[in-house]
C-alpha positions, 0 to 999 in steps of 0.5 A: 499499499505504501508503494502504491501511495508513493507512485501516485504521489510521484505521478502527481508531482510529475503532472505538476512539473509537466503543468509548470513547464507547459505554462512556463513555454506558453509564457515565453511564446507569448512574450516572444510575440509581444511586437507581433500584430494580426491583421485580419479581412485583408483581401488576398493580393491586397498588400501587392508584391512588397508587403512591408512597404504596402502595410503601413498604408493598410493600417490608415494610421499616421506615425512619426517616425513611419512604421517599420516591420521586421518581417510580415507575412500571410498565415498558411498556404494560399487558397485557390478558392477566391470565395474563402476568407482571406488568410490572416497577416502577422507582422513584427514591428521594429518599435514595441510602442508603435505595436501598443498604439496600433493595438489601443487604436484597434480596441478603440475603433474596432475596425479600420476602413480600408477602401471597401473593406473592414480591417480588424487588428488584433494581438498575436498570442500562442495556441494555449493563450488564444483557447483560454481567451475563447473559453473566457469569452464563451462565458459572456452570455452568462455574464450578461444574463447575470448583470455582471460587468467584466473586462478582458485583459491581455493576455488572459486575465478577466476581471468581473464586477457586481454591486461594487464587488471585483474579482481577477480570474486567470482560469476560465473554469474557475469562472465557470464554476462561480457562475453556475451557482451564483449567489448575492454573496459573490462567493468571496469576490474581493473589493478592488478597482480594476484597470481599463480592461480589453472588452467590457460588458 
């Protein structure tokens, strides 16, 4: 029996170590993408033959100095079907402050009008982070139903408030569990004033 307990404890320790390493790798990947942005809905071939020279014009933003991109490319193989959704463009900017300005403008405006097209600009995250963000966003209908305000921060932290009580959540499952049997006591939500979030309810 003692040997079995030891094996179980060893297995649990191993799982914890793997989870720690996975979270660490996700964090490192997200940090490596800090100066990346994704441009969505730009029609194929709209960027011309020199993407890095054309992209500053596509963003419709004025910068001094001008935008400079270290690299830029479409994601995935070219699609033969012209009716397909255009592939996203991932870019890496030379100056971090310009990356932040572009993302802040994108959050304020939602879309950029370029010709006849509405272009969306978003941050670029790792697969794990994107999955957690989607899990948080999937809870929005329930938050609205409960008349709770919320904000999604970069990259994966959501604050929730009701009746002047606030709490930060880093795990969508924790928030999902709280929303199921929600009570007026807010289940221990602690009070503090959050800063401005990315998405607001």
